[in-house]
C-alpha positions in Angstrom: -19.2 15.7 9.4 -22.0 14.0 10.9 -25.5 14.8 12.5 -25.0 14.4 15.4 -27.0 16.8 17.5 -25.8 19.3 19.9 -27.4 22.6 21.4 -26.8 25.5 19.5 -23.6 27.6 20.1 -22.9 25.1 23.5 -20.8 21.5 23.5 -24.3 19.6 25.2 -25.5 16.8 23.6 -29.1 16.2 22.6 -30.7 12.9 23.1 -32.3 11.5 19.8 -34.9 9.6 22.1 -37.9 10.1 24.3 -38.5 8.4 27.9 -41.9 7.0 27.8 -41.7 4.1 30.7 -39.4 4.9 33.9 -38.4 2.7 37.1 -38.3 4.5 40.1 -34.4 4.5 41.7 -33.6 5.2 45.2 -30.3 7.2 47.0 -29.9 6.4 50.4 -28.4 8.6 52.8 -24.7 8.5 53.2 -24.2 6.2 56.6 -26.6 3.3 54.2 -24.3 3.8 51.3 -20.8 3.4 53.7 -22.9 0.4 55.7 -23.9 -1.3 52.3 -20.0 -0.9 50.5 -18.8 -2.3 54.1 -21.1 -5.2 53.5 -20.3 -5.6 49.7 -16.5 -6.5 50.9 -15.6 -2.9 48.8 -16.6 -4.7 45.8 -18.8 -2.2 43.8 -19.7 -6.2 42.1 -21.5 -7.4 45.6 -23.6 -4.3 45.9 -27.1 -5.7 46.3 -29.1 -3.1 43.4 -31.7 -2.1 45.6 -29.0 0.1 47.4 -27.7 1.9 44.2 -28.8 5.1 43.0 -27.1 5.4 39.6 -25.9 2.1 38.3 -23.1 3.2 36.0 -21.0 -0.2 36.9 -21.4 -1.9 32.9 -22.9 -0.8 29.8 -23.4 -5.1 29.6 -27.3 -5.9 29.2 -28.9 -3.1 30.8 -29.4 -0.7 28.0 -32.7 0.4 26.9 -34.5 -1.3 24.3 -36.4 0.3 21.9 -40.1 0.5 20.9 -39.5 -1.7 17.7 -37.7 -4.3 19.8 -40.4 -4.8 22.3 -42.7 -5.3 19.9 -40.4 -8.0 17.8 -40.3 -9.6 20.7 -43.9 -10.3 20.5 -43.2 -12.6 17.2 -40.9 -15.0 18.6 -41.0 -18.5 17.6 -41.1 -20.9 20.9 -39.6 -24.2 18.6 -36.7 -25.5 20.3 -35.1 -26.4 16.6 -35.7 -24.8 13.7 -37.3 -22.0 14.6 -38.4 -19.0 12.6 -36.9 -16.0 15.3 -33.4 -18.1 14.0 -33.4 -17.7 10.5 -34.5 -14.2 11.1 -31.4 -13.0 13.2 -29.2 -15.2 11.2 -30.8 -12.9 8.0 -30.5 -10.1 9.8 -26.6 -10.3 10.7 -25.0 -11.7 7.1 -27.0 -8.6 5.5 -25.0 -6.5 7.8 -21.9 -8.3 8.5 -21.9 -10.6 4.5 -20.5 -13.2 6.9 -22.3 -16.6 5.5 -22.3 -18.7 8.6 -23.7 -17.8 12.1 -23.3 -19.6 15.7 -25.5 -18.1 18.8 -24.2 -18.1 22.2 -25.6 -17.0 25.6 -23.2 -14.2 25.7 -19.6 -12.9 24.4 -17.6 -14.8 27.3 -19.7 -17.8 25.6 -18.4 -16.9 22.3 -14.6 -16.9 23.9 -14.9 -20.4 25.3 -15.8 -21.6 22.4 -13.3 -20.0 19.6 -10.6 -20.8 22.7 -11.6 -24.2 22.4 -11.3 -24.4 19.0 -8.2 -22.6 17.9 -5.8 -22.4 21.2 -3.6 -25.4 22.1 -0.7 -25.5 25.1 1.8 -23.4 24.7 0.4 -21.0 21.7 0.4 -17.7 21.8 -2.4 -15.3 21.2 -1.6 -11.7 19.7 -4.0 -8.7 20.9 -4.2 -4.7 20.9 -4.8 -5.4 24.8 -7.0 -8.4 26.4 -10.2 -8.1 28.3 -10.8 -10.2 31.5 -12.6 -13.1 30.3 -11.2 -13.2 26.7 -7.3 -13.8 28.7 -9.1 -16.4 31.2 -10.4 -18.7 28.1 -7.3 -18.4 26.5 -5.1 -19.1 29.8 -7.4 -22.2 30.9 -6.9 -23.8 27.6 -3.5 -23.7 28.0 -2.4 -20.3 25.8 -0.4 -17.2 26.5 -1.5 -13.5 25.7 0.8 -11.2 24.1 -0.4 -7.3 24.0 0.9 -5.2 21.3 -1.3 -2.1 21.9 0.3 1.1 20.0 2.5 3.1 22.4 -0.2 6.2 22.4 -2.9 3.8 24.0 -0.8 3.8 27.2 -1.4 7.9 27.7 -3.8 8.9 30.1 -4.0 12.2 28.1 -3.7 12.2 24.3 -5.6 13.6 21.8 -4.8 10.6 19.4 -8.0 10.0 17.4 -7.5 5.5 17.7 -5.6 4.7 20.8 -6.8 1.3 20.3 -4.2 0.3 17.3 -2.3 -2.5 17.3 1.3 -1.3 17.1 2.4 -3.3 13.2 6.0 -3.5 14.0 5.5 -5.6 17.7 2.9 -7.4 15.2 5.5 -8.3 12.5 8.2 -9.2 15.5 6.2 -11.0 17.5 5.4 -13.4 14.6 8.4 -14.0 13.8 9.3 -14.8 16.9 7.0 -17.2 18.1 6.3 -18.6 14.3 3.5 -17.8 12.2 2.1 -21.7 13.6 2.5 -21.3 16.9 0.2 -17.8 16.9 -3.6 -19.1 17.4 -5.2 -15.7 16.2 -4.8 -12.2 16.0 -7.6 -10.5 18.1 -8.9 -6.6 17.6 -10.7 -5.4 20.4 -12.7 -2.5 19.0 -13.6 -0.4 21.1 -10.5 -1.5 23.7 -12.4 -2.0 26.8 -9.4 -1.6 29.8 -7.6 1.5 28.2 -11.0 3.8 28.1 -13.3 2.4 25.0 -10.6 3.9 22.8 -11.4 2.9 19.2 -9.2 1.2 16.3 -8.7 2.4 13.1 -9.7 1.4 9.6 -6.3 1.6 8.2 -4.6 -0.4 11.5 -7.5 -3.3 10.9 -6.6 -3.2 7.3 -2.9 -3.4 7.8 -2.8 -6.0 10.4 -5.5 -8.1 8.3 -3.1 -8.0 5.5 -0.2 -9.3 8.0 -2.4 -12.3 8.8 -3.8 -13.4 5.6 0.2 -13.2 4.6 1.2 -15.2 7.4 -1.8 -17.8 7.7 -3.2 -16.5 10.7 -6.5 -16.1 11.7 -7.7 -12.9 12.5 -10.3 -12.3 15.3 -13.1 -9.4 15.8 -14.4 -8.6 19.1 -17.2 -6.4 18.0 -19.4 -5.9 21.5 -18.9 -1.9 21.4 -18.6 -2.3 17.1 -21.2 1.1 17.7 -19.1 3.4 19.7 -16.3 2.1 16.7 -18.4 2.6 14.2 -19.2 6.1 15.0 -15.7 7.0 15.7 -14.7 6.0 12.3 -17.6 7.9 11.2 -16.4 11.4 12.9 -12.7 10.9 13.4 -11.5 10.0 10.2 -12.6 12.2 7.3 -12.4 9.2 4.1 -15.5 7.7 6.3 -17.5 11.0 6.9 -20.1 10.4 4.2 -19.7 6.9 4.2 -22.8 4.8 5.3 -22.6 3.0 8.7 -23.8 -0.4 7.3 -21.0 0.0 4.7 -18.4 0.2 7.6 -19.0 -2.3 9.2 -19.3 -4.7 5.6 -15.5 -3.0 5.4 -14.7 -4.2 8.8 -16.4 -7.7 8.6 -14.4 -8.2 5.1 -10.7 -8.1 6.8 -12.0 -10.8 9.5 -12.1 -14.6 9.6 -14.0 -14.5 12.8 -16.3 -11.9 14.4 -17.9 -12.3 17.7 -19.7 -10.2 19.9 -22.0 -9.9 23.3 -25.2 -8.7 22.4 -25.4 -7.0 26.1 -23.4 -4.6 24.4 -23.9 -4.6 21.1 -27.9 -4.4 19.7 -28.6 -3.4 23.4 -30.5 -7.2 24.0 -29.1 -9.8 25.5 -26.8 -13.1 23.8 -24.0 -12.7 21.7 -23.0 -14.6 18.4 -19.9 -15.6 15.8 -20.0 -15.4 12.5 -17.5 -17.0 10.4 -17.4 -16.9 6.4 -15.3 -21.0 6.4 -17.3 -23.7 6.2 -14.7 -26.2 7.7 -13.8 -23.6 10.8 -17.9 -22.9 11.2 -18.2 -26.9 11.1 -15.5 -27.1 14.1 -17.0 -24.7 16.4 -20.8 -25.6 15.5 -19.7 -28.9 17.4 -19.1 -26.8 20.9 -22.7 -25.0 20.9 -24.9 -28.4 21.6 -22.0 -29.1 24.5 -22.1 -25.7 26.0 -25.2 -23.7 25.0 -27.7 -25.3 23.8 -29.5 -26.2 20.1 -28.0 -24.5 16.8 -31.1 -22.7 16.5 -31.4 -20.4 19.5 -27.5 -20.9 21.6 -28.7 -20.1 25.1 -30.5 -16.9 24.4 -34.4 -17.0 24.8 -36.2 -16.8 21.3 -37.6 -13.1 22.9 -33.7 -12.3 23.4 -32.9 -13.1 19.8 -35.8 -11.2 18.4 -35.0 -8.0 20.5 -31.5 -8.5 18.9 -32.6 -8.5 15.3 -34.4 -5.4 15.8 -31.0 -3.7 18.1 -28.4 -4.6 15.0 -30.4 -3.0 12.5 -30.7 0.1 14.7 -27.1 0.1 15.6 -26.6 0.9 11.6 -28.3 4.3 12.4 -25.8 7.4 13.7 -28.3 8.9 15.7 -29.0 5.4 17.7 -24.5 4.9 18.1 -23.6 8.3 19.0 -25.7 8.9 21.7 -23.4 7.1 24.3 -19.8 8.3 23.0 -21.2 12.0 23.5 -23.1 11.8 26.6 -19.7 10.1 27.7 -17.7 12.7 26.7 -20.1 15.2 28.2 -19.5 13.6 31.3 -15.7 13.6 30.9 -15.3 17.4 29.7 -17.6 18.7 33.7 -15.1 16.3 35.1 -12.2 18.0 33.3 -13.4 21.7 34.3 -13.3 20.3 37.6 -9.3 19.1 37.4 -10.5 15.6 37.9 -7.9 13.7 35.9 -9.9 11.3 32.9 -8.6 9.3 29.8 -8.8 11.6 26.8 -9.7 11.3 24.0 -13.0 10.8 25.5 -13.8 6.6 24.4 -17.1 4.4 24.0 -18.3 2.9 27.1 -18.1 5.1 29.5 -16.0 7.9 31.6 -12.7 6.7 32.8 -11.1 8.6 35.7 -7.3 8.0 36.5 -7.1 6.6 39.8 -3.2 6.7 39.7 -3.4 10.2 39.6 -6.9 10.9 41.5 -5.3 8.5 44.4 -1.6 8.9 43.7 -0.7 8.3 47.5 -2.1 4.5 47.3 0.1 2.3 45.9 -0.6 -0.2 43.1 -0.4 -3.0 45.5 -3.2 -1.3 47.4 -5.6 -1.2 44.6 -6.2 2.3 44.2 -8.5 1.8 41.4 -11.0 -0.5 43.6 -11.0 2.1 46.4 -11.9 4.9 43.9 -14.8 2.9 42.8 -16.2 2.2 46.8 -15.4 6.1 47.0 -17.4 7.6 44.7 -20.0 5.1 45.4 -19.8 6.3 49.4 -20.2 9.9 48.1 -22.4 9.2 45.4 -24.5 6.3 45.6 -23.2 5.8 41.7 -21.8 2.2 41.4 -19.0 2.4 38.5 -16.2 -0.2 38.4 -12.4 -0.8 38.5 -10.3 -1.7 35.6 -7.0 -1.8 37.2 -4.8 -3.8 38.9 -7.6 -5.8 40.6 -9.1 -6.7 37.2 -5.7 -8.6 36.8 -4.7 -12.1 37.1 -1.9 -12.5 39.5 1.1 -13.9 38.3 2.3 -17.8 38.3 4.7 -17.2 41.8 1.5 -15.4 43.7 3.1 -12.4 43.0 0.5 -9.2 41.9 0.9 -8.4 37.9 0.4 -4.4 38.1 -1.9 -2.9 35.7 -0.6 -0.8 33.2 -3.3 1.6 33.9 -5.8 2.2 37.2 -8.9 3.3 35.9 -12.4 4.0 37.4 -15.1 3.5 34.9 -18.0 5.1 35.1 -19.7 3.2 32.3 -22.8 4.9 30.4 -26.2 2.3 29.3 -27.4 3.2 26.3 -30.5 5.8 26.4 -30.8 5.5 30.0 -29.9 8.1 32.5 -30.8 12.0 31.5 -28.3 15.2 31.1 -29.0 16.1 34.6 -28.4 12.8 36.6 -24.9 12.9 34.5 -23.8 16.4 36.0 -25.3 14.7 39.5 -22.3 12.0 39.0 -19.7 14.8 38.0 -20.7 16.5 40.5 -20.0 14.1 43.4 -17.0 13.0 41.8 -15.6 16.6 41.6 -16.4 16.9 45.4 -14.8 13.5 45.8 -11.5 14.7 44.1 -11.2 17.5 46.2 -11.1 15.7 49.2 -9.3 12.6 47.5 -6.5 12.3 50.5 -9.0 10.7 52.7 -8.8 7.4 50.4 -7.0 5.1 51.5 -6.0 1.4 50.1 -7.9 -1.8 50.7 -6.5 -5.5 50.4 -8.2 -8.8 49.9 -10.0 -11.1 53.0 -11.6 -13.6 50.2 -9.2 -14.0 46.7 -10.8 -16.0 44.3 -8.0 -17.5 41.9 -9.8 -16.6 38.5 -11.6 -13.2 37.7 -11.3 -12.1 41.5 -12.8 -8.8 41.0 -16.0 -10.0 40.4 -16.8 -11.7 43.5 -13.5 -11.1 45.8 -13.6 -9.8 48.8 -11.4 -6.8 50.5 -11.2 -4.5 53.5 -10.0 -0.9 53.8 -6.3 -0.6 55.3 -7.7 2.0 57.7 -11.1 3.5 58.8 -11.0 5.9 55.9 -14.3 5.0 54.7 -16.5 5.9 57.2 -14.4 8.8 57.7 -15.1 10.1 54.3 -18.9 9.3 54.6 -18.4 12.0 57.7 -16.4 14.4 55.9 -19.5 13.9 53.4 -21.9 14.9 56.0 -20.1 17.9 57.5 -19.9 19.2 53.9 -23.5 18.5 52.5 -25.8 18.4 55.6 -29.0 17.1 55.1 -28.5 16.6 51.6 -28.4 13.1 50.3 
């Protein structure tokens, strides 16, 4: 079905790259990990990286670049305006996506700001398969409302459905009818779908959604930040595309969209981001905002070296040996955890392995942030930094009450081409130990809570002394082992 490589007779992924540069990491003793977690306010975002053994917080901006990307950085044109670097990147994007107009931005959320300011008016609704934190924040800051219409299977932790990120088409039709097409700012597809486990969206679903949007005169926006993973899953899970080239799948997706935007901190394993459109009038409306928020039109907040690396990284994304690397390592990590009865989202998606904190910590009420508590406990047990993707990542309701998340997940991201299989197995081993001692984990409460994107820099404290007791149990079980 594809040329993804595994060891003979075993479902063990084979890395299709070799390591030519290394960076030393530091594994602190468990007592120091507990101290670092306490000083960070039990928020993994606030940990200092010098205290982290394996940084699996995100796959954004932490991926290993290729030798060709580093080489390309040396030809960067530093001109403020009219840089040849910009035109090289523009040409690559036009060739890959088949869309004429490109606006650079410093990262994905900057693209979201420009799109929201252009299309969202107070009281308008934006319909999407599932929200992402910064996307929702930009829409609500502009007076809009987000409606999520994910296919029901996407909310199930354990499933065999190959494309759990699909939009529920019947719900889409109902939402458009109820709100009126003129009140729909845009429909957004995120593929893969970050907050439900990096789950992909099928080509058939994108095609049907596109047809509905075009018949109603509604803009269709595609978040392509995790495009590489989604291309891989279409290639291996949809028999219709098993013999289709990756670039042809990409162009078919883009042909259905009015706007494609991306964070190059994910897509292309570089930095920066951008917006692609085919409609000139729409391009001109958004273009006015780039100098206000990003920089001149031929760099958009990116360094030209980043832009050169991105151009090469985008071309490498059209190679199945490149885009297969994260999904197969994620699957290996998930399989190791499943062998030890640790509950994870299935089928494994892209981006990372997602542990089901609602089952792992079933004794902790959602109001006490079980996914956040699990992320803190994972660091204490392993030195691995992961991320809460649950109620902590939601915004409170207007009346101040908690908006409980549909899923409580601890995401163990897998940066591309960074960690070895032995390090992945170490992670699974420590999380499996933690699962056997899961009843020791307790809840958290906010002591410093920002109103917007609180999960980034809010501080919490435990509702008991469970973190210290967990560290003591680790030392008892592992002795002098770190």
